[in-house]
N, C-alpha and C positions, 0 to 999 in steps of 0.2 A: 375384481378391481384391477388386476394385472392387465387384462385385455383392454380395459379402459385407459390405462396408462399408455399402452402402446398406441392406441387410437389417438390419444391426446398428443403424444409426441409426433405422430404422423401429421396430425392436423396443424400443429404449431410449425412444423417443418414446411408443410405445404403453404401455409399462410405467409411464410417468409420467402417463398420461392426457392427453397433450398433442396438440393437432391440428397439422397442418402449418402452418397460419396462425399459431398461437401460437408454435411453434418459430421460424418465420421472423421474427416480430416480436422475440422475445427474442434471437435470434442476429444480428439485423440483416442478414439475407440474403434473397434473393428466394424466395418460396414455390415458384415453378416450378422453381428450381434444386434445392431440397431434394427436390421430387417426382421430378425427373429422376435425382438421385443414388440415391434410395430404389428407383427402378424399374430401376436399372442402365443408364440411358440416358446419363448423364454419366460418362465413363470416366476422368476425371482430376481429382477434386476437389482443390483446393489445400490446403496445410497451414493457411492462414489460415481457409478455410472450415471445416476440421475443428476448428480451435481455437475458433472462434465457436460451432459446434454443440455441441462438448464442454462448453464453458462454460455454454451455455444449458440443456443437459441435466444439468449438475452431475456430469459424469463425466470421466475422464481421456481424452486422445486415445488412449492405449494401449488402453483398453477398447473404443474404436470400431475401432481397427485390428486388434486381436488377440482381442477378445472374452474378455478375461481379467479378470473382476471381482475376482480376488484381488490383482491388481497395482494398488496404490493409489499415487497421487502426492501426497505431502504438500508442496505448493508453498508454503503459508502456514502459519505457526504459529497456534495457537489465538487469540492476541490479534488478529492481523491478520484472521483469519476473522471474529471477532466484530465488529471495527471495520467491515469491509466489509459484513457483514450489516446492521449498524446504519445504514450509509449507504444501503443498498438499501431498507431498511424506512422510512427517512425520506422516500423518494420522489425522491431525487436520481437524475438520469438518468446514463447512461454519458457522454454528451457533457458534462454539467455537471461530472462528476468529472474528466474529462480536462482541461477548461478550468482547474479548480482546480489540478491537478497542473502544468500548463504555467505557470500564474501563479507557483506556488511555485518552479519551476525558474528562471523569469525573475527573480524576486525574489532568489533565492540568487545568481545570476550577476551581478546588478547592485548588490549590497550594497557599500558603501564600506568597505574595510578600514582603519579609522582607529584 
């Protein structure tokens, strides 16, 4: 099954016209690790790795694991998807977005209930 996962990642990446370097950058994982998974040399990719790759390829983890394009995961409603796309198009990085979310959590936890 692991070899199949690597082949599916390679196929999905190819279908999107994405190089290993581009996928590695978008997923924030090592290029060599992606290469090893695609070639079946890495026998146990983590769920975190699969989540990052799936997100970068804009597919569900299910489609990587089971090659089932009919299985779609609607994780976000359309408004959230549009908002996220707008943030991405504005040039905000994932780390900047994470910092913003952490600040909002901190702010909420430190509000004075008066």
